[in-house]
C-alpha positions as a printed Julia matrix, in Angstrom:
494×3 Matrix{Float64}:
  29.49   54.99  -68.3
  30.96   56.46  -65.14
  27.51   57.36  -63.86
  26.19   53.84  -64.51
  29.08   52.26  -62.61
  28.57   54.54  -59.64
  24.84   53.79  -59.61
  25.54   50.06  -59.57
  27.9    50.52  -56.65
  25.29   52.53  -54.75
  22.69   49.78  -55.3
  25.14   47.11  -54.06
  26.05   49.24  -51.06
  22.4    49.82  -50.08
  21.6    46.12  -50.49
  24.57   45.17  -48.36
  23.55   47.62  -45.63
  19.99   46.26  -45.65
  21.23   42.68  -45.33
  23.56   43.69  -42.53
  20.71   45.46  -40.75
  18.52   42.35  -41.1
  21.27   40.14  -39.66
  21.88   42.64  -36.88
  18.15   42.76  -36.13
  17.94   38.98  -35.98
  20.95   38.79  -33.67
  19.44   41.52  -31.53
  16.14   39.64  -31.24
  17.95   36.42  -30.32
  20.01   38.25  -27.74
  17.07   40.16  -26.31
  14.97   36.96  -26.18
  17.75   35.14  -24.38
  18.09   37.96  -21.86
  14.32   38.21  -21.32
  13.76   34.45  -20.84
  16.77   34.12  -18.56
  15.62   37.04  -16.42
  12.07   35.73  -16.13
  13.26   32.27  -15.01
  15.61   33.74  -12.42
  12.88   36.06  -11.13
  10.71   32.95  -10.65
  13.42   31.43   -8.43
  15.28   29.27  -10.98
  19.02   28.74  -10.86
  21.56   26.97  -13.09
  19.6    28.25  -16.12
  20.69   26.93  -19.53
  19.02   27.13  -22.95
  19.58   28.07  -26.58
  17.36   30.44  -28.59
  16.81   28.64  -31.92
  14.23   31.05  -33.34
  12.95   34.47  -32.36
  10.36   36.56  -34.14
   7.23   38.49  -33.17
   5.23   35.39  -34.19
   7.3    32.54  -32.82
  10.03   31.84  -30.28
  11.76   28.46  -30.04
  14.06   27.49  -27.17
  16.12   24.29  -27.24
  18.08   22.24  -24.71
  16.45   23.94  -21.73
  17.57   23.16  -18.2
  17.28   24.83  -14.82
  16.79   24.07  -11.13
  13.89   25.29   -8.97
  14.95   24.69   -5.35
  15.64   20.92   -5.3
  13.61   20.31   -8.47
  15.46   19.86  -11.76
  13.79   20.67  -15.08
  14.97   19.74  -18.56
  13.32   19.82  -21.98
  14.46   19.33  -25.56
  12.33   22.12  -26.98
   9.89   24.83  -25.9
   8.04   26.78  -28.58
   5.71   29.77  -28.3
   3.58   30.58  -31.34
   1.48   33.77  -31.55
  -1.28   34.2   -34.12
  -1.4    37.95  -33.5
   1.99   39.4   -32.6
   0.48   42.61  -31.21
  -1.54   40.83  -28.45
   0.02   40.54  -24.93
   0.12   36.75  -25.0
   2.63   33.98  -25.6
  -0.06   32.2   -27.63
   0.3    28.43  -27.93
   3.1    26.95  -25.82
   4.49   23.48  -26.57
   6.97   21.71  -24.3
   8.58   18.68  -25.95
  10.67   15.84  -24.5
  10.53   17.24  -20.99
  12.31   15.29  -18.22
  11.21   16.09  -14.71
  12.63   14.1   -11.76
  10.11   13.63   -8.96
  11.1    12.22   -5.55
   7.96   10.58   -4.18
   9.09    9.84   -0.6
  10.65   13.17    0.35
  14.11   11.61    0.63
  15.7    14.51   -1.31
  14.93   17.07    1.41
  17.45   18.08    4.05
  15.23   19.34    6.9
  18.06   21.54    8.21
  18.76   23.34    4.96
  15.75   23.15    2.66
  14.68   26.85    2.81
  18.02   28.2     1.53
  18.48   28.06   -2.22
  19.97   30.33   -4.79
  17.32   32.66   -6.26
  14.85   31.43   -3.63
  12.95   34.7    -3.08
   9.26   34.06   -2.53
   7.17   34.88   -5.57
   3.53   35.92   -5.44
   1.28   33.84   -7.64
   0.51   35.74  -10.86
  -3.04   36.95  -11.3
  -3.03   35.7   -14.92
  -0.89   33.68  -17.3
  -0.36   35.23  -20.76
  -0.89   31.89  -22.56
  -3.84   30.56  -24.56
  -2.96   26.87  -24.94
  -0.32   24.6   -23.39
   0.87   21.19  -24.63
   3.4    19.12  -22.67
   4.9    15.81  -23.79
   7.67   14.15  -21.83
   8.67   11.99  -18.87
   8.43   12.04  -15.12
  11.43   10.31  -13.55
  10.08    8.89  -10.29
  12.66    8.4    -7.54
  12.74    7.15   -3.95
  15.51    6.23   -1.54
  17.18    2.87   -2.26
  14.81    2.2    -5.18
  15.75    2.15   -8.9
  14.17    5.15  -10.65
  11.17    4.58  -12.88
  10.21    6.67  -15.92
   6.58    7.35  -16.93
   5.41    9.26  -19.97
   3.14   12.27  -19.5
   0.94   14.03  -22.02
  -0.85   17.21  -20.94
  -2.95   19.7   -22.81
  -4.63   22.77  -21.34
  -6.81   25.5   -22.84
  -7.79   28.92  -21.55
 -11.58   29.12  -21.28
 -11.92   32.57  -19.79
  -9.73   34.94  -17.84
  -7.74   32.88  -15.32
  -9.88   29.76  -15.93
  -8.28   26.72  -17.56
  -9.44   23.26  -18.6
  -7.22   20.35  -19.53
  -6.57   16.63  -19.92
  -3.69   14.46  -18.76
  -2.51   10.96  -19.58
   0.24    9.06  -17.74
   1.65    5.72  -18.88
   4.42    3.52  -17.54
   5.29   -0.13  -16.87
   2.0    -1.51  -15.57
   0.64    2.01  -15.02
  -2.07    3.95  -16.85
  -3.87    7.1   -15.7
  -6.32    9.29  -17.6
  -7.83   12.42  -16.16
  -9.29   15.83  -16.77
  -9.76   18.96  -14.75
 -10.18   22.68  -14.48
  -8.03   25.29  -12.74
  -9.0    28.76  -11.56
  -5.74   30.67  -11.28
  -7.18   33.61   -9.34
  -8.69   31.3    -6.68
  -5.84   28.76   -6.84
  -8.48   26.05   -7.17
  -8.05   22.8    -9.08
 -11.05   20.54   -9.78
 -10.0    17.15  -11.11
 -11.42   13.79  -12.14
  -9.35   10.66  -12.74
 -11.82    8.33  -14.4
  -9.37    5.56  -15.28
  -6.5     4.42  -13.04
  -4.77    1.06  -13.31
  -1.61   -0.2   -11.63
   0.25   -3.51  -11.73
   1.73   -3.84   -8.23
   4.69   -6.05   -9.12
   6.84   -3.49  -11.0
   5.87   -0.79   -8.46
   6.12   -2.78   -5.22
   9.31   -1.03   -4.05
   7.76    2.41   -4.51
   4.59    1.31   -2.68
   6.64    0.15    0.3
   8.49    3.46    0.43
   5.14    5.22    0.81
   3.22    2.67    2.94
   4.68    1.13    6.1
   4.07   -2.61    6.14
   4.64   -4.74    9.26
   7.56   -7.2     9.2
   8.65   -5.93    5.76
   9.93   -6.1     3.11
   7.19   -7.95    1.2
   6.86   -9.32   -2.31
   3.68   -7.88   -3.84
   1.59   -8.7    -6.9
  -1.89   -7.76   -8.09
  -3.91   -5.51  -10.36
  -5.23   -2.25   -8.9
  -7.9    -0.19  -10.62
  -9.74    2.85   -9.38
 -11.06    6.36   -9.77
 -10.56    9.66   -7.99
 -12.39   12.98   -8.01
 -12.02   16.1    -5.96
 -10.79   19.64   -5.46
  -7.49   21.16   -4.36
  -7.65   24.73   -3.04
  -4.2    25.95   -2.08
  -2.89   23.0    -0.05
  -6.33   21.84    1.13
  -7.43   18.64   -0.63
 -11.01   17.4    -0.69
 -11.27   14.19   -2.67
 -12.81   10.74   -2.81
 -12.46    7.69   -4.99
 -12.58    3.94   -5.36
  -9.92    1.22   -5.25
 -10.31   -2.37   -6.5
  -7.67   -5.1    -6.15
  -7.71   -8.4    -8.04
  -5.28  -11.36   -8.28
  -3.38  -10.08   -5.25
  -0.47  -11.94   -3.69
   1.98  -10.99   -0.94
   4.86  -12.92    0.56
   7.29  -12.31    3.43
  10.21  -14.66    2.86
  11.95  -14.28    6.23
   8.85  -15.27    8.22
   7.47  -17.69    5.58
   4.13  -15.87    5.29
   2.17  -16.0     2.03
  -1.3   -14.7     1.12
  -2.81  -15.47   -2.29
  -6.03  -14.75   -4.11
  -6.46  -11.32   -2.52
  -9.4    -9.16   -3.6
 -10.53   -5.83   -2.16
 -13.14   -3.17   -2.89
 -12.88    0.13   -1.0
 -14.61    3.48   -1.42
 -12.68    6.48   -0.09
 -14.63    9.27    1.56
 -11.45   11.31    2.13
  -8.33   10.43    0.16
  -6.22   13.0     1.97
  -7.01   11.62    5.45
  -7.29    8.0     4.18
 -10.87    7.43    5.32
 -13.14    4.86    3.66
 -16.6     3.45    3.95
 -16.78   -0.19    5.16
 -15.53   -2.32    2.29
 -14.89   -5.95    1.45
 -11.58   -7.81    1.55
 -11.28  -11.46    0.51
  -8.24  -13.76    0.65
  -8.3   -17.28   -0.75
  -5.37  -18.65    1.26
  -2.99  -17.4     3.97
  -0.08  -19.62    5.03
   2.22  -19.31    8.04
   4.73  -22.05    7.31
   2.64  -25.25    7.27
  -0.38  -23.63    8.96
  -3.08  -22.44    6.57
  -6.1   -20.14    6.77
  -8.58  -20.32    3.89
 -11.48  -18.32    2.46
 -10.83  -15.29    4.63
 -13.53  -12.63    4.3
 -13.56   -9.3     6.1
 -15.52   -6.08    6.2
 -13.32   -3.18    7.23
 -12.92    0.56    7.02
  -9.82    2.75    7.07
 -10.11    5.54    9.65
  -6.84    7.33    8.91
  -3.32    6.27    8.09
  -2.96    4.38   11.38
  -6.36    2.91   12.18
  -8.26    0.0    10.63
 -11.75   -0.81   11.93
 -12.76   -4.44   11.28
 -16.51   -4.93   11.69
 -16.58   -8.57   10.52
 -14.01  -11.29    9.89
 -14.46  -14.98    9.09
 -12.24  -17.76    7.77
 -11.78  -21.51    7.47
  -9.05  -23.22    9.47
  -8.31  -26.6    11.07
 -11.33  -28.22    9.47
 -13.83  -25.69   10.82
 -14.68  -22.02   10.77
 -13.53  -19.1    12.85
 -14.85  -15.57   13.15
 -13.76  -12.48   15.03
 -15.8   -10.02   17.0
 -15.37   -6.4    15.78
 -11.93   -5.01   16.56
  -9.56   -2.15   15.73
  -6.0    -2.45   14.46
  -3.35    0.29   14.76
  -0.4    -0.55   12.43
   2.08    1.75   14.19
   1.54   -0.06   17.51
   2.52   -3.38   15.89
   0.0    -5.33   17.92
  -3.47   -6.75   17.5
  -6.22   -7.7    19.93
  -9.22   -9.72   18.79
 -11.74  -12.2    20.17
 -12.08  -15.4    18.11
 -15.2   -17.54   17.87
 -14.54  -21.06   16.54
 -17.09  -23.56   15.22
 -16.4   -27.19   14.37
 -12.61  -27.05   14.66
 -11.07  -30.51   14.2
  -9.4   -31.82   17.37
  -7.21  -34.04   15.2
  -5.88  -31.1    13.19
  -5.28  -29.05   16.32
  -3.35  -31.89   17.96
  -1.29  -32.36   14.79
   0.15  -28.91   15.47
   1.3   -29.75   18.98
   4.78  -30.73   20.05
   5.13  -34.4    21.1
   1.67  -34.64   22.64
   1.18  -38.25   23.86
  -2.35  -38.6    22.51
  -4.45  -38.87   19.38
  -8.04  -37.68   19.12
 -10.91  -37.12   16.72
 -13.95  -34.87   17.06
 -14.81  -31.21   16.75
 -14.93  -28.32   19.19
 -16.52  -24.9    19.54
 -15.11  -22.06   21.56
 -14.38  -18.44   22.27
 -11.08  -16.87   23.33
  -9.18  -13.57   22.97
  -5.95  -13.42   20.98
  -3.17  -10.86   21.42
  -0.4   -10.63   18.8
   2.65   -8.4    19.18
   6.4    -8.48   18.54
   6.89  -11.37   20.96
   4.35  -13.57   19.17
   0.85  -14.72   20.14
  -0.87  -14.94   23.51
  -4.26  -16.51   24.26
  -6.59  -14.77   26.72
  -9.3   -16.13   29.0
 -11.6   -18.36   26.98
 -12.7   -21.93   26.34
 -13.03  -24.83   23.88
 -15.53  -27.65   24.3
 -16.8   -30.64   22.4
 -19.34  -29.75   19.74
 -22.74  -31.15   20.76
 -23.85  -34.25   18.86
 -20.4   -34.91   17.35
 -18.7   -38.28   17.94
 -15.19  -38.02   19.41
 -12.43  -40.47   20.35
  -9.21  -40.26   22.34
  -6.23  -42.6    22.3
  -3.5   -41.99   24.88
   0.18  -42.89   24.76
   1.14  -41.82   28.27
   2.03  -44.57   30.72
   1.33  -43.56   34.3
  -1.07  -40.77   33.36
  -4.11  -42.67   34.77
  -2.5   -45.29   37.03
   0.1   -43.11   38.74
  -2.11  -42.46   41.75
  -3.64  -45.89   42.25
  -2.26  -49.29   43.18
  -2.18  -52.4    41.02
  -4.79  -54.06   43.23
  -7.34  -51.41   42.39
 -10.2   -53.01   40.35
  -9.83  -50.28   37.67
  -6.07  -50.59   37.35
  -5.99  -53.11   34.5
  -8.44  -51.16   32.34
  -6.81  -47.8    33.02
  -3.42  -49.3    32.18
  -4.74  -50.37   28.78
  -6.25  -46.91   28.2
  -3.11  -44.95   29.08
  -0.89  -47.25   27.02
  -3.1   -46.89   23.93
  -4.53  -50.4    23.92
  -8.03  -49.08   24.59
  -9.54  -46.03   22.87
 -11.94  -43.76   24.71
 -15.27  -42.58   23.36
 -15.44  -39.0    24.65
 -18.69  -37.7    26.11
 -17.25  -34.49   27.58
 -14.24  -32.38   26.65
 -13.63  -28.83   27.8
 -10.45  -26.76   27.77
 -10.55  -23.61   29.9
  -7.82  -21.2    28.79
  -6.38  -19.07   31.56
  -9.36  -19.57   33.9
  -9.86  -16.58   36.21
  -9.53  -18.53   39.48
  -6.6   -20.74   38.5
  -3.37  -20.72   40.54
  -0.5   -18.52   39.39
   1.38  -20.0    36.44
  -1.48  -22.23   35.29
  -2.42  -21.46   31.69
  -5.17  -24.05   31.08
  -7.34  -26.74   32.62
  -8.58  -29.71   30.57
 -11.44  -32.01   31.55
 -12.21  -35.2    29.6
 -14.9   -37.77   30.36
 -15.59  -40.94   28.44
 -15.61  -44.71   28.31
 -13.76  -47.38   26.32
 -14.89  -47.74   22.69
 -15.07  -51.5    23.35
 -18.6   -51.83   24.77
 -17.62  -55.02   26.59
 -15.32  -53.02   28.86
 -17.28  -51.21   31.53
 -14.9   -48.59   32.94
 -15.86  -44.89   32.81
 -12.79  -42.61   32.66
 -12.57  -39.03   33.85
  -9.43  -36.89   33.41
  -8.64  -33.49   34.89
  -5.33  -32.16   33.55
  -3.6   -28.87   34.28
  -1.26  -27.0    31.95
   1.38  -25.0    33.78
   3.57  -22.58   31.87
   2.87  -20.94   28.49
   0.07  -22.76   26.7
   1.23  -21.22   23.41
   4.48  -23.18   23.55
   2.52  -26.4    23.02
   1.43  -25.25   19.57
   3.94  -25.74   16.79
   2.54  -22.94   14.65
   5.78  -21.03   14.32
   3.9   -18.12   15.86
   6.88  -16.78   17.82
   8.83  -16.23   14.61
   6.12  -15.81   11.98
   2.81  -14.41   13.17
   4.28  -11.33   14.8
   5.08   -7.71   13.94
   8.88   -7.81   14.21
């Protein structure tokens, strides 16, 4: 009996010691795992490291509530698991990162240029020659941020597989409000080379307009922006050197600048990028259904242009409808940072009546159409017309009715045989049928201060009145002030 009791006690004691050793081993693995992971993160340059070891075995390690900072970049994830099929192989196996949250500042506004190199644990690390992982799965969110813009969250799903030593292949999908991106690529770790292809990109501009304007400088901003962007991109990134091209298509575009009362609607564009990094494109098409500057409207605008860098646009063709006729521009270049534009306009069939409707208190009414050619310069002070001309379109009937007493009779006496007829013409009682009309804008040989010279020839519409009329008028002072286009406050780059 005594022997049996002692044997039972020995069995209980051995069992208790075994259980204690198992618990101690588990605690030791958890502790050692925590120490190893923490050390690795700090060696990589991380600071403010926090995480919990939920599971640790030779086959699987699970970390929860992970958070750390890498220079200015914060990283957080709900769970990271590492599963190994063969515990004796020098690999972490399959790594899954769940519910990751990664803030990303897209405009560089988080960087202090005076202090950015100094961070805790900021020792420079050499890129590893290999990563001891076979598969990686990431599911979480990128929190996009920019100065003075509400942050925007997008979901990211990434999977990557090891094909051969140091060579990876993977797929990525990004989704957000009005945003969808799908892509695939391959990465050679030893060469630090990433080959990528984004075959499906779509973006609704309206929910992203504030971010766009933080990245792209627009003249006279801010602007309201709408439209659907689609595109593709393909290229290679070796170190920091990017070689990539792609396509961009815009449909249903609309922009508005409230302060200057500028609106453009029905915008479409098709551009092919030769170099995405340097922002260089082939000549592409841009179409705008309607552009309004206050009450002034341009319609059916069509242009062929190419981007030649972030600050140069080369326009090889431009045409539009305005003032009852058509206008086109000779090829020109536009540099956004200079906030000015120089172009030469060619007009065909512009309505005299619509042009005169824009003028301030002009004492005349007219019908007919004109052709012409003149340079235009636009800068922060408004618009300025260069040396050019407008003249009556051949074969087009035109009329003029004056309301300017003294304009024709001021230099002649009442006894002059033409006085009575000229008096009726200048007072509006007789209309003129115009046979010649030419406006010379800033003629080269004009006196200082003269901005235009106008010549009109015609005769009364009433065939019973035989009195040819010829007018030579000079415009002194800024010609642009006669036009009530709102150009000083709207069509400028302020």
